[in-house]
N, C-alpha and C positions, 0 to 999 in steps of 0.2 A: 806102366810108368816109363817114361823116357829118361834119358840122361841129361835133360835140359838143365838140371840144377847141379850137375857135376862141376866142381871147381875147374877152371881153365887156367893153365899155367903157360908161361912162355920161358924158353931158354934163350937168354940174351946172346945175340950173335957177336957182340963186342967183347963181353967179359965172361960169358959162360954161366952167369948166375941164373938160377931158376926162381921165378917169382909168380905169385898168384895174381890173376887179373880179375878185376870186377867189371862185369858187363856194363857198358855205357861210360866208363871212365878211360882215361888215357892209359896206354900200356907202356909206361915209362919204367925202365929198370931202376930200382931203388939204390943199386950199388954204383952204377956208372952214369945213369941218366940217359942212356940210349933209348930212343923212342921206338919200341917194338911194334910190330904189326904182323898180320898173317903172311905178308910177302917178305918180311925182313927177318923175323925170328921164328924159331921152331916152336910150334904149338904142342903142348903136352896135355893130354886129357888125363887129369888125375882123378882117381876114384877113391872115395873114403870108405867104400864098402869092403868089408872083410869077407873072405871066402874060406 
């Protein structure tokens, strides 16, 4: 099984907020409204798996 279903989060370059992104929808920061993208905000691979 791959990590294709791992939640993807962005850290907003403008305000520093971290938020989850739904694939196929706009990656807009809910705090400041900055439009994030792979080239603008840092992508964080968040895993819900516990080790």
